[in-house]
DOVEX-41653 format. One record per residue: x negated, y, z negated of N, C-alpha, C in turn. Coordinates in steps of 0.1 Angstrom, whole numbers, plus 5000, padded with zeros to 4 digits. Each point is the difference from the previous one (the first is absolute). Last residue first. Layout:
<loros>
XYZXYZXYZ...
</loros>
This chain:
<loros>
156522297842501149945007501450014992495550335001500649904992501349955007497250365015499249885002500649884991502550455024499549934988499149885004502650395022498849955005499349944988504550175001499050054991498649965004503749875026500250144998498950064990500349545008499550065012500150154998501649734966498549975000499650085013504649994994499350094990498549995000502549725028500250155005499250084990500549554988499050025012500150135004503149894967498749994994498950025012504550005010499850124993498550004995501749615022499950125010499650134992501149624974498649985007499850115010504150004978499050034991498649985005503749875025500150164999498950044991501049535005499250065011499850154999500749714955500850045012499250065011497649634970500450144999500950035011497249544973501150065009500250154996495149834988501449944999501050075008495050084993500950074994501449964999494649815006501349975003501050094992494650045017501050024990501449985006495850005025500449874995501050014989498150355028499049954990500349884993502750215034498949945007499049964989505150014986499050105005498749925006505749884995498649974995499150115006505749894992498950085005498649974993505249815017499049974990498750085004505150155013498849935005499149984989505850095010498850034993498749945008505049945004499550125007498850054994502649594989500250124991499450125007499849585022501350004995500350134991495749905018500950035010501450024995496749864969499950145004500950045011500049544988500550094989500050145003498049695029501550005001500550084990495350165013500649874998501650015000495450335013501549975002500349864998495750374988500349865003501650004999495950385007501449994997500549865004495350304990500449875006501349994995496550435004501149944994500449895009495850235010500350054986501249914995496449815034501250085002500550024986495849765017500150124989501250095003498349575020500250125009500250124992499749604977498750005007500050135009504049894979499150054991498650025004503549805026500250144997499050074992499749545007499650085013500350144998501549704965498550025000499550075012504649914999499650094989498550025000501649695030500350125005499650114988499449544991499150045010500350155004503149804971498750024993499050055010504049865018500250124992498750054993499649685042500750004987500050134994499949855053499250064990500850014987501649855044499149914995499050054990502650355030500349874997498949924996501150534991499249915008500349854996501750494991500849875001499349905009499550524974499249885003500849885002500850565001500649874996499249895006498650534990500149905009500749884993499150584995500349874994500149905012499350554983499449915010500049854995503450434990499049914993499549915011503750335003498650065004498949914993504849915001499750104990498550055001501849675029501050115002499750114989497649594999499550085010500950125002501349704968498750064996499650105011503749725009500350114991498850084996499349615026500650115008500550124991498349624980498950065007500650115008503149734978499150074991499050085006502449695026500950114996499350104991497949605012499950105011500950114997500149664968498650065000499950115012504049744999499950094989498750084999500649645031500850115003499950124990497649594991499350085009500950125004500949634968499950134995499350095011500649535006501450054997499950154997496149735006500650055013501450074997496750014958500449905010500650065013498250284967499549884994500249885008498950515018501249914996499449874994497950515002499749865002501249924997497950535013501149934994499949865004496550454992500349885009501249934993497750534999500849894994500149905010497350375010500250034986500849884993496550085043501149924996500350034986496650245015500549985013501449934999497950324961500149855004500749995013499450424975499149975011500149855004502550184963500350095011499149975012499549744960501149975008500350105011495149904985501050054992501349995010496149665009500350145001501250044993496449615001501350014995500350154998495749855018501249965008501350014995496150144975499949875003501149945009499250464986501149944994499949845003496450285013500650074986501049924995498449895044499249954989500350064985502550155039500049854999499349944988499450465011501349984992500249845000496250155024499950034986501249974992500449945046498949914996499950024985502550315022500849884998499149894995497950425011500950014988500949864997497250035039499249994988500850014988502450085040499349875000499249964987501950435009500949914997499549864998496950424989500549945013501049904995498950384971498849965008500449945013502850204965499849864997498849955009501050474999500449964987499749844998497950455030500649875001500149944986498750495028500549934988500649875004497050505015500449875003500549924987500050555012499749894990500449875007498750555012500649885004499649894991500550585005499449894993500749875007500050475029500549924989499149894994499050505026499849855000500749934989501650475026499249954989499849855002501750485030499849854999499149974988503350455000498749945006499949854998503550314983500149995014498849955007501050064952499450115006500149995015501549654973501050114998499450145006498249545023500250054986500950124999499249575035500250144999500350044987497049565015501550054997499950154999496649555023500450134994501450024995495649655021501350024994500250124993496449785030500350135000501650024994497049605004501250025009500650134999496049904976499849935013501250025009500250164955499150085008499949955014502749764969500550135002499250095009498149574985500950005011500950145002496849974962499449975014500950015012500750014950499750145005499449985015503049684964499250015012499950145005501349664953500050135007499249995013502649594972498750055006500350145007501949574968500550135003498850085004501749454993498950105002500650125003501349484976500350145005498850085002499249544989501250015008500150145006496449624975500250135003501150025011499149644958500350025016500150145002498249624957500350145006500150005015501249614960499150045011500450145005502349724966499050104995499050045011503849695004498849944996498950104995504350155017500349914989498849934995498850435026501049915001500449924988498150525008499649884995501249895004498450485026500949944991499449874995498350515020499749854999501149954991499150465032500749954989499749845000497350475020500549865002500649954987498950525023500349914988500349865006496850435021501249915000500249944986497450435035500049914988501149915000497650195047500950034989500049904988497350005042501150085004500950034989496149714999499550125003501150115003501049624965499650005012499550145005499549854949501050025009499649995015497349944958500449895009501250025009497650294964499450005013500349895009501349924951499450125003499249985015504149754973498949955009499450135007503249924955499650095009498749945008504549774971498550025001499850105012504649894966499350025013498550014998505349894977498650014998499350005013505050224992499249895005498550004995504150304995499449944988499349875004502250365027500649874999499549924989498150435009501450024996500749885000495549985014500150034986501450024995499249945046499649874992500250034985500550375029501149905002499849874992496550345001501250044992501149895000496249955028499849974985501150034992500350115046499949844998499949974985499650455013501449965001500249854998495750205001500650034987501549955002497449955038499649914989500750034988500950295035500549875003499649904988498250434999501450014998500649855001495550055011500250014985501450014997498749985045499649884994500450024985500550385025501149915003499749874993496650324996501150044993501349915002495849945023500049954987501250034992500249955054499450094990500149964986499749695047500950094993499250094991498149525010500550115010501050084992495349694984501550025001500350105010495949734972500450035012501550015002498449884958499150105004500250065013504349814975498649945002499050115005504850024968499250045012498649945002503749724972499850145002499050035011503849614978498750015008499850155004502949704962500050135007498650015006503549594981498650035003500050135009503649694963499750105012498550035000503449584980498950084997499850095013504249684974499550085011498650074997504549624988498750054995499250055011504549815007500150084988498650074996503249735042498650044994500250104990503849815028499549934989498650024993502750215038499649875004499449914987501450454995501349955006499549845003496750304987500749954989501349925004497550235033499249894995500749924988501950415018500149895010499249874994499950394975501349965001500149895008495950224998500249924988501549945000498950305036499249875000500349924988501950425000500749915010499349865001498050354974501249954993500649905009496550225019499549904990501249944993500850345033499549885005499649884990501250454985501249935006499649865006496650294986500749954988501249915004497750235034499249894994500749944988502150385018499949895010499349884995499750414976501349944999500249885008496150265006500049954987501349924997499250235041499449884999500049954986501850425021501049894998499349874995497950425015500750024987500849894997497749995041499149984989500750034987503049815039499250124999499049984987501649575030500550104991499150135000501249465019499350125006500850134992499349424996500650124994499250125006500849465013499150115001500850114996500049434997500850125000498950115001500949415005499250125001500850124998499549464995501150104996499350134998498649595034499650094989501250094996498949515026500950115000499750074987496849685032500850004989500850144999496049655026501250085004500950004988496049774996499650105009501150085006498849804948500549965013499550105011499949854945499250065010500249935013502849894964499250114993499050085010503049595008500650135001499250114996497249595008501449995000500750135003495350055005500349934987501550005000495250145031501449995000500449914988495450095012500750094990501549985000497149805033499449964987500750074988500850105047500749894995499649954987499850525014499349885003500649884994502750455014499349934989499449885004502650475023499149875003499349964985504950255008498650024996499249885001505250255009499249885003498550054998505650144985498750035004499149885003505450184990499249895002498750055006503750274967499349995014499149885000504050254974499549864998499349975012500850504981500249905010499549874995501150584989499749884995500249895011499450584988500349895010499549864994501150524981499549874997500549905009499350564991500549915010499349854996500950514972499249885005500649925009500750415015499149924991500549984986502050285034500349865002499249914991499550495001501349954993500349855003496350235020499749974986501349954993499849935051500050114993499749954985498749815053500749984987499850124990500349855057499350094990500949964987499849595032500450135000499450094989498649555011501050015011500650155001496849784967499650115009500950025011500749664966499950144994499850115010499749555014501450044997500150144995495749815006500650035013501450054998497749834962499650145004500650045013500749574988500850084991499750145002497449685022501350015006500950094991495649914986500050085011501450015007499449714961500050144999500050085011499949504993501350085004499850155000496349565008500750084989501150095008497449695025499549954987500650084988501849895054499750094989499549944987499149865053500949974988499650094988498850195049499549924988501249964991498850185056500950004989499549914989498250245050499849924988501050034989500550045056499850084988499949904989501249885045498750055001499650094987504249765004499850105011498850074999500049724961501350025007499850125009496849654967500050105011501450005006497849924949500949945011500050105010495949924962501250085006500849915009497549794957499650065013501350065006500050004947499849895011499850075014498550174948501050015011499849905010497150114962501149934995501350005010495750205009499749874998501249934994500150475007500149935013499849844998500250434972500749894997500149895011497950465001499749954988500649874995500550225045498650044996499749934986504349965020499149945009498550034996503650204974499949854998498949935010501550494997498849954994499849854999503850295018500049974986498749964994500450105047500150124992500249974985499449655029498850085000500150124992503649705006499049954990498850085000503450125031500550014987498949964989499149945046499750134996500750034987500549575021498750034993499850134996505049825002499050025009498650034993503849674978499850145003498850035009503649584975498950055008499950155002503649794977498949914995498750035008504250384989499549885008498949914994503850264969498950045009499549885009504150224964499549885006499050055010502450214950499750015015499549875005502850264955499449875006499850035015500150334956500449985012499549905007500750164945499149965012500849995012501550094953499850115009499149975012501849714964498950084995499650125009503449665009500450074988498950104996499049725037501050115003500450084987497349644994499350115006500950115004501749604982499450084990499150125005502149685030501050074993499450094989497049735025500750105008501050084992497949634979499150105002500650125008502649614994499850064987499150135002500549715036501250084998500050074986496349735011500150105009501250094999499349594975499250104996500150145008502549635013500650054987499150114995498649765037501150105004500650064987496749674995499450125006501150095004501449604983499450064990499450135006501749715032501150054990499450094990497149775028500550125008501250064991498249594985499050114998500550135006502649625008500050024986499050124997500249855045501250054996500050064985495349975023501149915000501450064994495350225023501050004988501149925003494650035016501349975004501049994989494950265009501149934992501249985007494450065008501350055006501149914993495249944995500350134994501350065006497749645032499750024985500550144996502549745039498850084998499750024985503249705029500450154999498850094999499449525004501150045010500150155001497049804968499649955014500950055009500650124954498850045006499849965014504150094968499649905008498950035009502950124953499050065008499449895009504950084970498949925005499150085008504450044961499250065011499049885003503649924969500050155001499450045012501049564976500550025014500150165001498249734962501450064998500550055014495849815000500849914992501350044998496850275021500449905009500949904992498450354974500650065011500549885009497249904961501550024997500750055013495349955002500549874998501650024998497450385005499749915013500649864998500150324964501150025010499749925013498749874948499450065013501050015011500449824953500750125006499650065012497849624977501449965001500850115007495550104988500049915011501549965004499350254961499950085011500049935013500149774960501250075002500050075012496049814987500949905006501550055002496750264979499649995014501049905006500450084954500450115008499849995015498349684970501449985001500650125009495450014991500549895009501449985002498350324968499950045014500449895010500049884955501150105003499950065014496649724984501249925002501150095004496050214987499849925014501449935003499750224958500250105012499949925012499249724963501450065001500250105011495649854989500849895007501450055002496450394995500549894992500749905009497750365019499249994987500649884992500250015055500550074988499249974988500249955059499349974988500650104988500549795057500450104990499349954985499549945059500149944988500550114990499049875058500650084988500049934987497149995050500549934989500550084989499050045056500150074987500649914989497149975050501049934991500150074987498850225051499549934989501049934993498850235052501149954990499449924988497550415030500249854998501249984990500350445030498949954993500449854996503050325020499049965010498749944995503850154973500449895008499049975011499350244951499950035015500349875008499350064949501450035005500150035015496149844976500250144998501350055007499349525012498950084994500250155001504149675001499050065009498950054992503449604983499750154999498850045011503749574982499150055009499750154998501449644960500550075012499050045010501549694951499150035011500750085011500949924942500349995014498950025009500049964950501350015004500349975014496849904954499850035014501449995005498650124948500749915009499850055014498350064943500250055013500649895009497850124948501449975005500250065015495750034974500649884996501449965007495350314999501249995010500649864998496050134976501150094995501249985010495749805007500849934990501250074995496550165031501149925007500949944990497250454986499749855003501449945005499450484990498849954996499549865005503650315028499849944986498649964997500550365039500449874997500049974984500250465039499349924989500649864999498050155042500649964986501150094997497249965042499750124990500649974987498049645041501350074992499550104991498349545032499950165001501350054993498049514986501050085009499850144999498349474984499550145002500950065010499449504970500850085009499550154999498549614973499350015013500750095009501150114952499449865003499350035013502250404997500649904990499449865003499250565015499649875001500849934987500250485033500349924989499749865000498350515023500549875002500449944986498550525026500649924989500449865004496050335019501349955002500449914990496450435013500149884991501549965001498650375026498949905003500149884991504050375019499149974989499049895005505450045015498950095000498849954990503549725032499850034986498850094999501849795041500950114996499750054986497949625020499750115009500750124995501149584980498750054996499750135007503749745015500250094988498850074994499549705036500750125005500350094988498149594990499050095007500850115004502649664983499350084989498950105005502249715030501050104994499450084990497449655020500250115009500950104996497049614981501250074994500250125008496449645002501050015010501350084997495749904976501149924997501250015011495950255003499649854999501349924998500650464999499949955014499549864999500450224959501449985007499849955013496150114977500749894994501349975006497450375015499449875004500749894994501550434988500449975013499349875006498950144956501449975001500449985013495850164994500149864995501449965001499250445010499449915011500149864996501650334969500949995013499449895009499049944947499650105011500849975013502149854953499149945010499750115011502249894948499850105010498949965009503849764965498750015005499850095011503549804958499950105011498550005002502949594979499050104997499950085013503149624970500050095013499050104998500449484976499950164999500050065014502349524988498850065006500050154997502849574986499850134992498750085006502349555011498550025000499750144992504449885011499649924988498550014998502150215037500450064987499449934988499449815042499150114999500450084988502749645011498649954996499050124997504450085017500049974986498749954995500550095047500050124992499949974985500749645029498650055000499750144992504449835007499449914991498450044998502650225033500550064985499249904990499549895045499350134998500350044985502449635016498649964998499150134997504650065010499949934987498649964997501150205042500050094989499949934986500449785044498650044995500050094988504049895025499749894992498450024995501950305030500650034986499649884992496850065040501449994999500350034986495750105038500349944987501750014999495949975042501350064994500249934986494850065016501349915004501150064994496450244993499449945012501149915007501350464972499649864998499549945013500450504978500049935013499549864998502750364964498849915004500249975015501950364957500149955014498749935003503050074952498750015006500249965015503250224955499749925012498649995003503850124956498750035008500149905012503950224965498949904999498950035007504150275000500449884993499049894998498950445020501150024989500349884993495249975018501250075007501050004990494249915006501349984993501050095006496049815032500550104990501149954991496349845038500849934989500450104990497649925055500250084988501049934991497049745034500450145003500150094988497249515014500850084991500350135006499049475020499550154999500950084992498649445002501050115000499550144999497449584995500150075014501150095002500649614965498750075004500150055015503749864964500050015014498750075004500849904954500949905007499850005014497850324974499649884994500749895009501150445007498749975005499549884995504250134983500149975015498649985006500350134955500549875001500149965015498750444989499049904995500549865003503050355008499050005011498849904996503450064967500649945011498949985012498850254962500049864997500649925012500150465003498649955001500049864998504150214992499750005015498549945002501450084956500649885004499849985016498650404980499149894996500649875005502750375006498850025008498949894997503750044972500449945013498950015010499450184957500149854999500449955014499750464997498749944998500149854998503950245001499550015013498549945001502350044959500649895007499450015014499150314964499149895002500549905009502550394987499050045009499049885001503549974968500449995013498950045011499049774953500250135004500550005015498749614974501450044998500350145005495749795000500849955011501550044998496550334980500249864998500849955011496650454996501349955003500049844998497350484981499949865004501449945003498150525007500949914992500049875005497050495001500449875006500849944989497950535013500749914991500449885006495750405003501449965004500649904990494650055014501150074994501349955004496149765012499450094991501050094992501449515019499550135005499450084989499949465003500850104994499550145005499449565030499350074989501050114995501849535024499450145003499450064987502549585002498549995001499350145003504949934998499350004986498549985001503050245040499649874995499350004986503650375015498649965003499949854995504050405017499749874992498549965005502250524993499649895010499749874992501150434979501149965008499749915011496850134966500550125006500949975011498649584985499050104997500650125009501549484980500650125006499150124997499249435002499950134992500450115009500749424993499350105008500050134991501149584981500149965014499450115009499749784945500250125008499949955015499549744958501450055001500150115010495849794990501049895005501350055001496450274982500250005014501049905006498350084954501350045003500350015015495749904980500949884999501550045004496850375015499649884994500949885000500150495017501149934993499449884992497050275027500650074988501149934992498049815039499150004989500550084989502549995038500049874994499049994989500350395026501249994991500149864993495250195013501249965007501150004990496050344994500349864998501249975008498450454996498849925005500249854996502950314970499650025014498749915003504450124959498849935005499650065014503850004954499350095009498749925004505449874982498549984999499350105010505149884974499350095010498549984996505149714992498650054995499250085011504549775005499950154998498750054994501249555016500550024988500050154995498049855042501649975000500650024987495750305010500249865001501649975000496850435018501249974991500249865002495750355007500649875004501149964990497050475015500749924990500849895007495050245012501549985005500649934987495950374998500249855000501649995003
</loros>
């Protein structure tokens, strides 16, 4: 008999009854059941053997069940309000749930309130969710009669002759579950947004309407999430970027997914680039530059035309030969390596480049700076001997953490992807490379997860994920072994035995791409960049026209000290307006020059946070700013 552990720790033994029957009156406290590591519906029969643990709504594993049930309540409400709507899919996701529909008539954000109101009625009805098994032929007939073409497509992919559906009241949906026992348990939810979504993510298929929502166990959790979401909306780089005059994407004139960097955004980018280059030189890398296009034979040799063609743009014909915009930098770096015979004494060689690449992304997935068609990758390739690989990987990871911490990130998780079933190279090389990655992660004391079998066919890798100030994860750094390209390009070095040997090659990106990184950085800081990255570090404001010469003199002294400063002497604008404008532009330091300050050679110092620090000698302000820059401090 199976052992069933109740929420209070009590253990019961039973079989051939449902979990609901076993629980009896105590069922009202239950949400689902964990059976041998898998979540089951409470209406399922207790297995003959094994162990099961009853989950309440307070158990983290039950949250997905709650949200999946909320998605069914959403679909139920939609079919009541909009008869004839066709159903697609409705899963639980990280922050809530969604359901995809094909409406007969367009719906708008104004309709969300009516749908949510109908959902609350369904919750109040406290309808039981019952799993029903329908013979395949009958299920197909039922879905065909209803015109549920998307469900029919899903049905064709489901094995077996008995098909799982869930019923709540008059609503019946093809679904494998699990679900909560009744709709009445879904108390705290909110519909959030509408979006277009291609059926099954395929741009050649129907465009559907996706309704997003979220659900939580308690009202407090829901309210906390909604506040977090509002803060995330306020920090959205697609809003802040244009507002702070950092960048623009002009779809009609320039093209979707192509970024125009404005002076302020270009300044931040240049600061990042200068820091990146300086630190790479210190770490023993050699900076290279490579073309934006290459002949088709280069991409044929690398394998990109065979395996990556769908992400590359159409060829450019030059003197009757095909050239392609580069999707990656690595073949060019290999070309530099192969310009001469290499000795084992030269290795390791570390080539780095801020190389702009071009990849075809469908318009539906473009997203501000985070998903673009042309971007600059902070790329590097390490070519080394097998006996050097362990130290090189440790060095790369230490370097990555230094770079990321310099930009204010402090929380990291590593993911180690290991050898898949189909791979190239020999298992000994794979094992050595994988162990080098594992050892490097452990030496740095990082928490990590192993993704068994999820490495690329050409080598294992580490992905490093950071958390931003809103606790959202972002994958940035990648360290990827490649046993493929050294073979394809016949890369060799002359060993101490005078013979040719195959080197190891490691692809490595720390920030990912400058475009995406700046988007992440903008949201991490809410546009209030640390002083060393702020495009304007200080603004000087005269109280009246009489102080304009002094304000300009102060700005000139700041510039001479390497501080990015401007004197604002706009006519017709009050001091209050200018201070407010400086704060909206998130300029770290606001220096006000009145008659008293001009007479004493001082400035009245305010911070963008609104804090008024009073009069200070200009020399003290200069020291303060320079100190914040030198320390890359997030404190003003």
